[in-house]
Structure formats: C-alpha cells, structure tokens
N, C-alpha and C positions, 0 to 999 in steps of 0.2 A: 439885334438884341432888344428886348423890351425896355423902353425908356423909363418905365416905372421903377426898375431896380436902381438905375442911376439917380433918378429923382429922389428916391428914398435915402440914398447915401448922402446926396447933396443937402437934402432937407435936414438931416441929422449931423451936418457939418463934418462929413468924412470926405477926404480927397478921392477923386476919381483917378487913380494912378493907372498907367498903362498895364501893369500886372493885374490889378483888380478887374479892369475892363476885359483883359484876356481870359481870366478865370470865368467871368460871367458869360463871355462869348462861347467858351468851350462848353459850358453847361447848356447854353441855348442851342448850340449846334448838335450836341450828342443826344439831348433830350432823354437822359436816363441817369441813374445814380452812378457816381464815380468815386473812386478812392482818392485820398490825397496823393498817393504815389502815382496814380495814373495822370493826375493833373500836373504833378511835378515833371513827369516824363514829357508831357506836351510843352510845358512852359520853358523848360531848361534849354530847348532848342533856340528860343527867341531871347530869353532873359538869362544870360550866362551866369549872373550872380544870384540866381534864384535858388533858394534852399528849401528843404522840406519844412523846417520850423516856420518860415514865413508863409508858406502855403497854409499850414494849419492855422496860423493867426488870422489870415484873411478869411478862411472858411468859417472859423468860429465867429468872427465879426459879422459875416453874412447871416449866420444862424441867429445871432442876437438881433439883427435888423429885420428878421422875418423874410429874408430873401432866399435863403437855403434852409433845408431841413436835414437833420441827422437821421440816417437810416440804419436800422439794425438788420444785419444779414448773417448768414451762417459763419461760424468761425470767429465770432466776436470782432470781425473786421469792420472798421469805420467807413461808412459811405455817406455821401452828401448828394442832394438833388435840389433842383429849383422848386420853390413853392410858387405855384402859378396863381394862387389866390391873393389878390392885392387889396382885398376889401378890409383886411384886418379882423374879420370875423373868425371865431373859433371854428376849426375844422380838423379833420384827420387826413391821412394819406393811405393809398392803396398801392402796393409795390408788386410788379410782375416778377416772380421768382425765376423766370426764364431769361428775359432780356434786360431787366433792371428798370423798365419804364416806371415812372411814378406819376400818379394822378391824385387830384384832390378828392376827398370823400367828405361831402358836407354834412352827413348825418352824424349826430352825436346823441347817444342815449343817456348821457349824464348831465343834462343841462341844469338841473335843479339840485345837484349834489352840494350839500353845505358841509356836512361833516359825517364821519362814520367811525365807530369804535374809538371815540375820543379824539380823533385827528381833526385838525382844522385843514381842510383841503385848500391848497394854494393853486394847484394846476393839475392837469392830467394829460396824458398823451396815449394814443392808440395807433398802432400800425397794423394794417390789414395786408396779408400776403395772398397773392392769387396769380392767375395766368391771364395776360391781356388777350384781346381778340386776335391780334396779329400772331401770337405764339400758340394759340389753341389749335 
C-alpha cells in the first residue's frame, strides 16, 4: 500500500487502525471503484464486529482527507476509489464504465472561474466516464 495514505492520516492526527489499513489495502489491491457493501463483505471475514455504518464513516473520512473519491455510477449507487494524486493539486477523474478502473485526469477547463449568475463558486467537480485500454 502507498505509504502516502498512511502518512496523510497520521499527519492529520487520525489513528491507523487495522480496519482502516485493511480498507486501504483492499482499494490498493483491487485498483477500481468499490461499493461500501463490497468492502464490508471483504472485511467482515476478518473483523467480526465490522458493521456497514463503520465502513461508511471510514470511507467518508478518507474522502475528506483526499485519499478516496466518491464516484457516481448508474443506479445512484455509491462507489469509492483511491485518489492517486498526492500533490494536493486540483484535478478530476476518469472512470471506466466496464471494469470500474479510476485514473486521475489533470486537465481542468475551469481554472479561472470566479462566479457565475450571481453565485460565489466554492468548488466544482467533474467525472469523466469512458472505457479503459484494457476493456476496449
């Protein structure tokens, strides 16, 4: 597993629990977007006291820390994936609609957006869907 993820958690004073490490290891091993239910199925074999609410709490913590990203897929189902960019620079993601692989997409065409139609823009996000080389 990439030590940058653990370093980020430690730096922000979060404990590196065995369950958190197992979640990150699973994402690292699978290298695609996963549902909370899929993660729970993998973890409950090792962590008997693991519940779905705890999985959601850890996933949302990882999103806030910039370790994971939330992915929108068909059926309004929630997915998560590792964010491989550790620079902290603004970027977007491209998702393979076949296998669920997620890659960073560094191009952003909204770098100088300040406000529009009276809104003060605080942030924006964009997800690009496509088919990766392996699935083509």
